[in-house]
C-alpha positions in Angstrom: -1.0 -19.0 -13.5 -3.9 -21.2 -12.9 -5.1 -21.1 -9.2 -8.5 -21.2 -6.6 -8.6 -20.1 -3.2 -8.0 -22.5 -0.9 -7.3 -21.2 2.2 -4.2 -22.6 3.9 -3.2 -20.6 7.1 -2.5 -17.8 9.3 -3.4 -13.5 8.6 -0.7 -12.2 6.4 1.7 -10.0 8.1 4.6 -7.6 7.2 7.9 -9.1 5.8 10.6 -8.4 3.0 14.2 -9.8 3.1 14.8 -13.3 4.8 15.2 -12.0 8.4 16.7 -14.3 11.5 14.6 -17.2 13.5 14.9 -16.9 17.0 15.0 -20.4 17.9 13.0 -19.5 21.6 10.4 -19.0 19.1 10.2 -14.9 19.8 10.3 -13.1 15.9 12.0 -10.2 15.1 10.3 -7.1 14.6 14.1 -4.8 13.1 12.6 -2.7 9.6 15.6 -4.5 7.4 14.8 -7.9 8.3 11.2 -9.2 7.8 9.1 -12.2 8.0 11.5 -14.4 7.3 13.0 -17.2 9.6 15.1 -20.5 8.7 13.0 -23.2 10.6 9.4 -24.5 11.2 7.6 -25.3 14.1 6.2 -28.9 15.1 2.4 -29.5 14.9 -0.1 -27.7 16.9 -3.2 -26.2 16.3 -3.4 -22.5 14.7 -7.1 -20.9 14.4 -8.4 -20.6 11.0 -11.2 -17.7 11.6 -8.7 -14.5 10.9 -8.1 -15.7 7.6 -8.8 -13.2 5.3 -7.9 -14.7 2.5 -6.3 -17.8 0.8 -2.4 -17.7 1.6 -1.9 -21.0 -0.5 -3.3 -21.6 -3.7 -4.2 -24.4 -5.6 -5.7 -26.0 -8.6 -5.7 -28.7 -11.2 -5.5 -28.0 -14.7 -4.7 -30.8 -17.3 -3.3 -33.4 -14.7 -1.0 -30.5 -13.5 -1.3 -29.8 -9.9 -0.7 -25.4 -9.4 0.9 -24.8 -5.9 1.0 -21.0 -5.2 2.3 -19.3 -2.4 0.5 -16.2 -2.1 1.4 -13.7 0.6 2.9 -11.5 -2.0 3.0 -8.5 1.1 5.2 -10.5 3.2 7.7 -12.1 0.3 6.0 -15.0 0.8 8.0 -16.3 3.8 6.2 -19.9 4.7 3.4 -19.8 8.2 3.1 -22.8 9.7 -0.2 -23.9 7.9 1.1 -22.7 4.5 4.3 -25.3 5.3 1.3 -27.8 6.1 -1.2 -27.5 3.7 2.1 -27.3 0.9 2.8 -31.1 2.0 -0.5 -32.2 2.0 -0.5 -30.7 -1.2 2.1 -32.5 -2.1 0.9 -36.0 -0.4 -2.3 -35.7 -2.5 -0.6 -35.4 -5.8 1.7 -38.6 -4.8 -1.6 -40.9 -4.9 -4.3 -39.5 -7.4 -3.9 -40.5 -10.5 -5.2 -37.6 -12.1 -2.1 -35.3 -11.3 0.5 -36.3 -13.4 3.2 -33.1 -12.5 3.4 -30.3 -10.2 3.7 -26.7 -10.2 5.3 -24.8 -7.2 5.2 -21.0 -7.6 4.0 -17.7 -5.7 2.4 -14.4 -6.6 4.8 -11.0 -6.1 7.7 -10.6 -5.6 9.3 -12.9 -3.6 8.8 -17.1 -4.2 9.7 -17.5 -0.5 11.4 -15.7 1.7 12.0 -17.5 4.3 10.1 -19.4 6.8 7.8 -16.9 8.7 7.0 -18.4 12.4 4.1 -15.4 13.8 0.9 -16.7 13.8 2.2 -20.3 16.1 1.5 -20.6 18.8 3.2 -19.1 21.4 5.9 -22.0 23.7 4.7 -23.0 27.0 7.7 -23.8 28.5 11.3 -23.3 28.3 13.6 -24.4 25.5 15.1 -28.1 26.1 17.9 -29.5 25.0 16.0 -31.2 21.5 13.4 -29.0 20.8 15.3 -27.2 18.2 16.6 -30.3 16.7 13.0 -31.5 16.9 11.2 -28.5 15.1 13.6 -28.7 12.8 12.8 -32.4 11.5 9.5 -31.8 11.8 9.0 -28.5 10.4 11.9 -27.2 7.4 13.1 -31.0 6.8 9.6 -32.2 6.4 8.5 -29.6 3.8 12.2 -30.4 1.9 11.0 -33.9 2.0 8.0 -33.8 0.7 9.3 -32.3 -2.5 11.9 -34.7 -2.7 9.4 -37.8 -2.2 6.9 -37.0 -4.2 5.7 -39.3 -7.3 5.5 -37.2 -9.5 8.0 -34.5 -11.0 7.5 -31.2 -9.5 9.0 -27.7 -11.0 9.5 -25.2 -9.7 8.6 -21.9 -11.1 11.2 -19.5 -9.3 9.0 -15.7 -10.0 11.1 -13.2 -7.6 13.8 -13.4 -4.1 14.6 -17.2 -3.4 16.1 -17.0 0.5 16.6 -19.8 3.1 14.3 -22.1 3.0 12.7 -20.8 0.0 15.5 -21.0 -1.9 15.9 -24.7 -0.3 12.3 -25.6 -1.6 13.2 -24.8 -4.9 16.3 -26.6 -5.4 14.2 -29.6 -3.8 12.5 -28.9 -7.1 12.9 -31.7 -9.9 13.4 -29.0 -12.2 13.9 -25.1 -12.2 12.9 -22.1 -13.9 13.1 -19.1 -12.9 12.4 -15.4 -13.5 15.6 -13.6 -15.0 14.7 -11.3 -12.2 14.5 -14.0 -9.2 17.6 -14.4 -7.1 19.0 -16.7 -4.5 20.3 -16.1 -1.1 21.7 -18.3 1.4 20.8 -16.1 4.1 21.2 -18.1 7.1 25.5 -17.2 7.9 24.2 -13.6 8.2 22.2 -14.5 10.7 25.0 -16.1 12.1 23.2 -19.7 11.8 23.3 -23.0 10.1 21.6 -23.9 7.1 18.8 -26.1 7.4 15.6 -27.3 5.7 18.4 -29.9 4.1 20.6 -27.2 2.1 23.4 -28.7 3.5 22.2 -31.9 1.7 21.2 -29.7 -1.4 23.6 -27.9 -2.9 26.5 -30.0 -2.8 25.1 -32.4 -4.8 23.6 -30.2 -7.3 26.7 -27.2 -7.6 29.8 -29.9 -5.8 30.9 -28.8 -2.4 33.5 -26.0 -2.8 30.6 -23.9 -4.8 28.4 -24.8 -1.7 30.4 -23.5 0.1 31.0 -20.2 -1.1 26.9 -19.6 -1.3 27.0 -20.9 2.2 29.9 -19.0 3.9 29.0 -15.7 2.2 25.2 -16.1 2.0 25.9 -13.1 -1.2 22.3 -13.0 -3.8 22.7 -15.2 -6.5 20.9 -14.1 -9.8 19.1 -15.8 -11.7 21.7 -16.5 -14.4 24.5 -17.0 -11.7 21.8 -19.8 -10.6 21.5 -20.9 -14.5 25.5 -21.2 -14.6 25.7 -23.1 -12.0 23.4 -26.1 -12.3 20.8 -24.6 -9.9 17.9 -23.4 -12.5 16.9 -25.3 -15.3 16.2 -21.9 -17.5 16.5 -18.2 -16.1 13.4 -16.6 -18.9 12.5 -12.9 -19.0 9.8 -13.0 -15.8 6.8 -12.3 -18.4 7.5 -16.0 -20.1 8.0 -17.9 -17.1 4.6 -18.9 -16.7 4.4 -20.4 -20.4 7.7 -21.8 -19.8 6.0 -24.0 -16.9 3.4 -24.4 -18.7 4.8 -26.2 -21.4 6.9 -28.3 -19.4 4.4 -29.0 -16.9 1.8 -30.0 -20.0 5.4 -32.2 -21.2 5.6 -34.1 -18.4 1.8 -35.0 -17.3 1.2 -36.4 -21.3 4.2 -38.6 -20.3 4.7 -41.8 -18.9 3.7 -40.7 -14.9 5.1 -44.2 -13.3 8.3 -44.1 -15.4 8.7 -40.3 -14.5 8.5 -41.6 -10.6 10.7 -44.4 -10.8 13.6 -42.4 -12.9 13.1 -39.3 -9.9 13.4 -42.1 -7.6 16.3 -43.5 -9.1 18.3 -40.6 -9.6 17.8 -39.0 -6.2 18.9 -42.4 -4.5 22.2 -42.3 -6.6 23.6 -39.3 -5.2 24.1 -41.6 -2.4 24.9 -45.0 -3.0 27.4 -47.0 -4.4 27.7 -48.8 -8.1 26.0 -52.3 -7.2 23.5 -50.9 -5.3 22.6 -47.9 -8.5 22.7 -51.1 -10.5 20.0 -53.5 -8.6 18.0 -50.2 -7.7 17.8 -49.2 -11.8 17.0 -53.1 -12.4 14.1 -53.3 -10.0 12.7 -50.0 -11.3 12.9 -51.5 -15.0 11.0 -54.9 -13.5 8.3 -52.4 -11.6 8.0 -50.1 -14.9 7.5 -52.9 -17.1 4.4 -54.3 -15.8 2.6 -50.5 -16.5 0.5 -50.2 -19.3 2.4 -47.3 -20.4 5.7 -48.7 -20.9 3.5 -51.4 -23.3 1.8 -48.8 -24.8 5.3 -47.0 -25.9 6.6 -50.4 -26.9 4.0 -50.8 -29.1 3.9 -47.4 -30.4 8.0 -47.5 -31.1 7.3 -51.3 -33.0 3.9 -49.6 -34.9 5.5 -46.1 -35.8 3.3 -44.0 -34.0 3.2 -41.3 -31.4 2.6 -43.4 -27.6 -0.9 -41.9 -25.9 0.4 -42.5 -22.5 -2.4 -42.8 -19.5 -0.7 -42.5 -16.3 -0.7 -46.2 -15.2 
């Protein structure tokens, strides 16, 4: 997949399947667990001097922003620096007219095994009430919100295991493609933790409350095929076909009416939280805004002229 060497953060560390987060800041070192933890930390200064290679790769290809997690030895458990880089790239994608779609993917066998706190500053004082909520709000929730609020359509190309916040990162995307070898795991219950990173918000809206509770209560690994059956994944394909399909879908989105897609995303996301009157009013307002765009007028003109539209993204 298109990449370039943009350094994003902490030095690579060993990791495997998602492991618990120590809310006090310590990182478990058990062999069975590993790097992933289910929350991130507030803003802090993390040195970059020891980074031997980029842990988030980025490339702009044909109007598509490719964001690639690159810590395969840790199953792409996301660090503080990686989280901040992803948020920054999504924010840039919203503002950049040259970006028409985003693909979020990863290298190696894992898509994202959770959140990894190694490499973040050690706590300077004893934890007090409010610290954990602030950590979640400024960390995991900011990451998920960045995906939901991105003004360009975001595709998750899930190449491998997505656990904890990694699963929620995929579910927050507008479209989800998965290799048939990928797995999705609501790992929190295995560690005695409450789901974070928007899981209890996302899952019921995608699969209904009963299915969401089943996934979160038991923490069983969900295959890509089962995730597709439940509606969590748009397409499950052989691993060797994932990149090509992601490129195809992203290319179609990049050729589309970008502002109309942004307003459509906003309408669909908001509709899950409001009543019919609010949804209808938002729809009318979105149409009013969209009809001022060049692409909307081009779409109508091309229909009348019986030709293919040429959208420019504005």
